[in-house]
C-alpha positions as CSV (number, residue, x, y, z in Angstrom):
1,M,38.1,63.5,98.8
2,W,41.2,64.7,100.4
3,E,41.7,67.6,98.0
4,R,38.0,68.9,99.1
5,I,39.4,68.4,102.5
6,A,42.4,70.1,102.0
7,Q,40.5,73.2,100.0
8,I,38.0,73.6,103.3
9,V,41.1,73.5,105.5
10,R,42.9,76.1,103.5
11,K,39.5,78.5,103.3
12,E,39.6,78.3,107.1
13,F,43.0,79.4,107.7
14,I,42.8,82.3,105.3
15,Q,39.8,83.0,107.1
16,L,41.1,82.8,110.6
17,L,44.4,84.5,110.1
18,R,43.5,87.3,107.8
19,D,42.2,89.1,110.6
20,R,44.4,90.7,112.8
21,R,42.2,90.7,116.0
22,R,41.5,87.4,115.2
23,R,45.5,86.1,115.0
24,L,45.8,87.6,118.6
25,A,43.0,86.3,120.1
26,V,44.3,83.0,119.1
27,F,48.0,83.2,120.0
28,I,48.1,86.0,122.9
29,P,45.9,84.5,125.4
30,P,48.1,81.3,125.6
31,V,51.2,83.6,126.3
32,L,49.3,85.7,129.0
33,Q,47.9,82.7,130.8
34,L,51.5,81.4,131.1
35,M,52.9,84.7,132.2
36,V,50.3,85.3,134.7
37,F,50.2,81.2,136.1
38,G,54.1,81.3,136.0
39,Y,54.7,84.5,137.8
40,A,51.5,86.5,139.5
41,V,49.8,83.4,140.6
42,N,52.1,82.0,143.4
43,L,51.5,80.3,146.3
44,D,54.9,80.1,147.8
45,V,55.4,82.3,151.0
46,D,59.1,83.5,151.2
47,N,58.8,87.0,152.5
48,I,57.1,87.0,155.9
49,R,57.0,90.0,157.8
50,I,56.6,89.3,161.6
51,G,56.5,91.2,164.8
52,W,58.5,89.9,168.0
53,M,57.6,90.4,171.3
54,D,59.7,89.0,173.9
55,L,58.1,89.3,177.4
56,D,61.0,86.9,178.8
57,N,64.1,88.9,177.5
58,T,66.4,86.1,178.6
59,P,69.4,84.3,176.5
60,A,66.9,81.6,175.7
61,S,64.3,83.9,174.3
62,R,66.9,85.6,172.2
63,N,68.6,82.0,170.8
64,L,64.9,81.4,169.7
65,L,64.9,85.0,167.9
66,A,68.1,84.0,166.1
67,G,66.5,81.0,164.8
68,F,64.0,83.1,163.0
69,Q,66.3,85.5,162.1
70,G,68.5,82.9,160.5
71,S,65.8,81.6,158.0
72,P,65.6,83.3,154.8
73,R,61.9,83.5,154.8
74,Y,61.4,85.5,158.0
75,H,61.7,89.3,158.2
76,I,61.3,90.8,161.6
77,I,59.9,94.2,161.1
78,A,59.0,95.6,164.7
79,L,59.3,95.0,168.4
80,P,56.2,95.7,169.8
81,A,56.1,96.4,173.3
82,N,52.4,95.8,174.2
83,E,49.5,94.3,173.0
84,Q,48.0,97.2,171.5
85,E,51.2,97.7,168.9
86,A,50.5,93.9,168.2
87,E,47.4,94.5,167.2
88,N,48.0,97.5,165.5
89,L,50.6,95.6,163.4
90,L,48.1,92.8,162.0
91,D,45.0,95.4,161.7
92,S,47.0,97.0,159.4
93,G,48.4,94.5,157.6
94,D,52.2,95.5,158.1
95,A,52.7,92.1,159.4
96,H,51.8,88.9,158.8
97,A,52.0,87.5,162.3
98,V,53.3,88.3,165.7
99,L,55.3,86.0,167.6
100,R,54.8,86.5,171.5
101,V,57.6,85.0,174.1
102,L,55.6,84.4,177.4
103,P,57.0,85.7,180.7
104,G,58.7,82.6,182.6
105,F,60.3,80.8,179.0
106,A,63.6,80.4,179.9
107,K,62.7,79.1,183.4
108,D,60.1,76.6,181.9
109,L,62.6,75.3,179.8
110,E,65.1,74.7,182.6
111,R,62.7,73.0,184.8
112,G,61.4,70.5,181.9
113,R,58.0,72.4,181.5
114,P,55.8,73.3,178.5
115,A,57.3,76.9,177.7
116,G,55.1,79.3,176.3
117,V,55.3,80.8,173.0
118,Q,52.2,82.1,171.2
119,L,51.8,82.8,167.2
120,L,49.2,85.4,166.3
121,V,48.9,84.9,162.5
122,D,46.6,87.4,160.0
123,G,44.2,84.5,158.7
124,T,42.8,86.6,156.2
125,N,44.4,84.5,154.0
126,S,43.9,80.8,154.9
127,N,46.7,79.2,152.8
128,T,49.4,81.9,153.8
129,A,48.2,81.8,157.3
130,S,48.8,77.9,157.3
131,L,52.5,78.1,155.6
132,I,53.3,80.6,158.2
133,S,51.9,78.6,161.1
134,G,54.0,75.4,159.8
135,Y,57.0,76.9,158.8
136,S,57.1,78.6,162.7
137,Q,56.4,75.1,164.2
138,Q,59.6,73.9,162.4
139,I,61.5,76.8,163.3
140,V,60.3,76.3,167.3
141,A,60.6,72.3,167.3
142,A,64.4,72.8,165.7
143,F,65.1,75.1,168.5
144,A,63.5,72.8,171.5
145,T,65.3,69.6,170.4
146,P,68.8,70.5,171.3
147,V,67.4,71.9,174.6
148,V,65.1,68.6,175.1
149,R,68.3,66.3,174.3
150,K,70.3,68.2,177.0
151,Q,67.8,67.7,179.6
152,Q,67.6,64.0,179.2
153,Q,71.5,63.9,179.4
154,N,71.5,65.8,182.6
155,M,68.9,63.6,183.8
156,L,71.0,60.2,183.2
157,L,73.9,62.2,184.6
158,T,72.1,62.6,187.6
159,L,70.7,59.0,187.7
160,A,74.2,57.6,187.7
161,T,75.8,59.6,189.8
162,S,73.0,59.0,192.4
163,G,74.1,55.5,192.6
164,N,70.9,54.4,190.6
165,T,72.4,51.7,188.2
166,A,69.2,51.0,186.5
167,G,69.1,54.8,185.7
168,T,72.4,54.5,183.9
169,S,71.4,51.7,181.4
170,M,68.4,54.2,180.5
171,K,68.2,55.8,176.9
172,A,66.6,58.6,176.2
173,P,64.1,58.0,173.4
174,R,65.1,59.5,169.9
175,L,62.8,60.2,166.7
176,N,64.5,61.5,163.7
177,V,62.0,62.8,160.9
178,D,64.2,63.3,157.9
179,T,61.5,64.8,155.4
180,R,62.5,64.5,151.7
181,V,60.3,65.9,148.8
182,W,59.8,64.2,145.7
183,F,59.1,65.6,142.4
184,N,59.2,69.2,143.4
185,A,61.6,69.3,145.5
186,D,61.7,73.2,145.7
187,L,57.8,73.2,146.2
188,L,57.3,75.8,143.3
189,S,53.8,76.4,142.9
190,R,54.5,77.4,139.1
191,N,55.7,73.6,138.7
192,Y,52.0,72.7,139.4
193,F,50.4,75.4,138.1
194,V,52.1,76.0,134.7
195,P,51.7,72.5,133.2
196,G,47.8,73.1,133.9
197,V,48.0,76.0,131.5
198,I,48.6,73.3,128.8
199,V,45.0,71.5,129.5
200,N,43.2,74.4,129.8
201,I,44.8,76.1,126.5
202,I,43.7,73.4,124.2
203,M,40.3,73.3,126.1
204,L,39.5,76.8,125.1
205,V,41.3,77.3,121.8
206,T,39.9,74.1,120.0
207,V,36.4,74.3,121.5
208,M,35.8,78.3,121.1
209,L,37.4,77.8,117.2
210,T,35.3,74.6,116.7
211,A,31.9,76.2,117.4
212,M,32.5,79.6,115.9
213,A,34.0,78.3,112.8
214,V,30.8,76.4,111.8
215,V,28.5,78.9,113.5
216,R,30.3,81.9,111.2
217,E,29.1,80.1,108.1
218,R,25.5,80.2,109.2
219,E,25.8,83.3,110.5
220,L,27.0,85.0,107.5
221,G,24.7,82.9,105.2
222,T,27.7,80.9,103.0
223,M,26.4,77.1,104.7
224,E,24.1,77.0,102.0
225,Q,26.5,77.6,99.5
226,L,28.6,74.9,101.0
227,M,26.1,72.5,100.8
228,V,25.3,72.7,97.3
229,T,29.0,71.9,96.4
230,P,30.3,68.4,96.3
231,I,31.4,68.4,99.7
232,R,30.1,65.9,101.8
233,P,28.8,66.3,105.7
234,F,31.9,64.4,106.7
235,E,34.5,66.1,104.8
236,F,33.0,69.5,106.1
237,I,33.4,68.5,109.7
238,L,36.9,67.2,109.2
239,G,38.1,70.3,107.4
240,K,36.5,72.7,109.9
241,T,38.0,71.0,113.2
242,L,41.6,70.0,111.6
243,P,42.9,73.8,111.7
244,A,41.7,74.2,115.5
245,A,43.2,70.8,116.2
246,F,46.6,72.1,114.4
247,I,46.5,75.5,116.4
248,G,45.6,74.0,119.7
249,L,49.1,71.8,118.9
250,I,50.7,75.5,118.0
251,D,49.7,76.8,121.1
252,M,50.8,73.8,123.6
253,S,53.9,73.7,121.7
254,M,54.4,77.5,122.8
255,V,53.4,77.0,126.4
256,V,55.8,73.9,126.7
257,A,58.6,75.7,125.5
258,G,57.7,78.7,127.6
259,A,57.7,76.3,130.5
260,L,60.9,74.7,129.9
261,L,62.8,77.8,128.5
262,V,61.3,80.7,130.9
263,F,60.3,78.9,134.0
264,K,62.2,76.0,134.1
265,V,59.5,73.9,134.9
266,P,61.2,70.2,134.5
267,F,59.8,67.5,132.2
268,R,60.7,64.3,133.0
269,G,58.2,62.1,130.7
270,N,58.2,61.2,127.1
271,P,57.2,63.4,124.8
272,L,55.3,61.2,122.5
273,V,53.3,59.9,125.1
274,L,52.5,63.6,126.1
275,L,51.2,64.2,122.3
276,T,49.3,61.0,122.1
277,C,47.3,62.1,124.9
278,V,46.9,65.6,123.7
279,I,45.1,63.7,120.5
280,L,43.1,61.9,122.3
281,F,42.0,65.0,124.6
282,L,41.3,66.8,121.1
283,F,38.6,64.0,120.5
284,T,36.7,65.2,123.4
285,T,37.2,69.3,122.9
286,L,36.4,68.9,119.0
287,G,33.5,66.9,119.5
288,A,32.4,69.3,122.5
289,G,32.7,72.3,119.8
290,L,30.8,70.6,117.1
291,L,27.9,70.2,119.7
292,M,27.9,73.5,120.5
293,S,27.8,75.0,116.9
294,T,24.3,72.8,116.6
295,I,22.6,75.1,119.8
296,S,24.2,78.3,118.6
297,N,22.8,80.6,116.0
298,T,25.8,83.2,116.0
299,Q,29.2,83.8,116.9
300,Q,28.4,85.7,120.6
301,Q,26.4,82.4,121.4
302,A,28.9,80.4,120.4
303,M,31.6,81.8,122.5
304,M,29.3,82.3,125.7
305,T,28.3,78.6,125.3
306,S,31.9,77.6,125.2
307,F,32.8,79.9,128.3
308,M,30.1,78.2,130.3
309,F,31.3,74.7,129.4
310,A,34.9,75.4,130.2
311,T,34.2,77.2,133.5
312,P,32.7,74.3,135.4
313,A,35.0,72.1,133.6
314,F,38.3,73.9,134.8
315,M,37.1,74.5,138.4
316,L,36.6,70.8,138.6
317,S,39.5,69.5,137.1
318,G,42.1,69.8,140.2
319,F,43.8,72.9,138.5
320,A,43.8,75.2,141.5
321,F,41.8,73.2,144.1
322,P,42.4,69.4,145.1
323,I,39.6,66.8,144.1
324,R,39.9,65.5,147.3
325,N,39.0,68.5,149.3
326,M,35.9,68.6,147.5
327,P,32.6,67.7,148.9
328,V,31.9,63.5,148.2
329,A,29.5,64.3,145.9
330,V,31.3,66.8,143.6
331,Q,34.3,64.4,143.7
332,Y,32.1,61.6,142.1
333,L,30.8,64.5,139.6
334,T,34.6,65.1,138.4
335,Y,34.8,61.5,137.0
336,L,32.9,63.2,134.3
337,N,35.1,65.8,133.5
338,P,37.6,64.9,130.9
339,L,39.7,67.4,131.7
340,R,40.4,65.8,135.4
341,Y,42.0,63.0,133.5
342,F,44.1,65.1,130.9
343,M,45.3,67.2,134.1
344,E,46.3,64.3,135.8
345,I,48.4,63.2,132.5
346,V,49.8,66.4,131.9
347,R,51.5,67.2,135.8
348,S,52.6,63.2,135.8
349,L,54.6,63.3,133.0
350,F,55.9,66.9,133.8
351,L,56.9,66.4,137.2
352,K,56.9,62.3,137.9
353,G,58.0,61.4,134.6
354,A,55.2,58.5,134.5
355,G,54.6,56.4,131.6
356,V,51.8,54.6,129.6
357,E,52.1,51.6,132.4
358,V,51.1,54.0,134.9
359,L,48.6,56.7,133.1
360,W,46.8,54.1,130.7
361,H,43.5,54.6,133.0
362,Q,43.4,58.2,132.3
363,M,44.1,57.6,128.6
364,L,41.5,54.7,128.5
365,A,39.1,57.4,130.0
366,M,39.7,59.9,127.9
367,L,39.5,58.1,124.5
368,I,35.9,56.9,125.6
369,F,34.8,60.4,126.3
370,G,36.8,61.5,123.1
371,V,35.0,58.7,120.8
372,T,31.3,59.5,122.5
373,M,31.5,62.9,122.4
374,L,32.8,63.2,118.5
375,T,30.1,60.5,117.6
376,L,27.2,62.1,119.2
377,S,28.3,65.6,118.0
378,T,29.1,64.4,114.5
379,S,25.7,62.8,114.3
380,R,23.7,65.4,115.2
381,F,25.4,68.0,113.3
382,R,24.6,65.9,110.3
383,K,20.9,65.8,111.2
384,R,21.3,69.7,111.5
385,L,23.1,69.8,108.2
386,D,20.1,67.7,106.6
């Protein structure tokens, strides 16, 4: 039996690798996806162009300006003198935001009243706009903290000199927030996206190769020739799926090596746990490929069917869009998506260093999905062969 399976595997590798275009289609897309998501798909906002509109022109407003100039993220590109110039900066896209210091800013600070600072942000890109707003609020808060503390000290000193003994015992309330980011301290988006490429690569490669390998035999008219040989259906299925699984593992190794060596993505987990989870995930993708092969008559149909399966599964996996931000009904629907569990596993292994004691729920779900999908597709494929 194993000799017959080995012959099918050998035949499959020869058919797959002898065509130059097919070799490129198998090994080039993983590298391209890694480069795209590592370099081009970047949600970090590190170069913020703003216009500074100072309507107060006091030492206090210039101190606030120094806070923005001292940040490596901000670049003051213009000093608009009126509303029309500020509007033109945003309309042309030359500036991401315009910060306006309103008249009476310094006086309001001295008297302990709310001081006016207005931030006009280009909201075309909602993610960029929210990040710019958050960064700007941090700088303004850092500027306001010593000012408020000084006012509180002056108030206590005034109460003490006026003979108010109760006032001398007063203590100004203080709240210090010390933020520490775990798992991705530099908040690099590539550390979030690159591990997810592994999930996408394994899914696309194994599903497409499995579906097309079987359909190719039927399209070329060689399926009947194989069936009259001593090869049993189980041996035929295993011989067709093993090359796809092997190539999927090679592509995964390429992506992992690129993530570690090129993009310096941390890997804090156990490699054996990652390999085990990949094998569990292969049960599902190989089963899906076999199932598609039973409903496709040509390689083009198999390719289109694989993309119709991969696109919604990929969008609902949490790769780019957090599942918790989706509608409630869609969140429940993602529990039927095996990519969701594998995506959680890969990111937890890379960034958190989680082990089996934490990931066993996701691993069990993948095992159930894989065994069910492989059993259903194999039984349907046997009937199709018969």
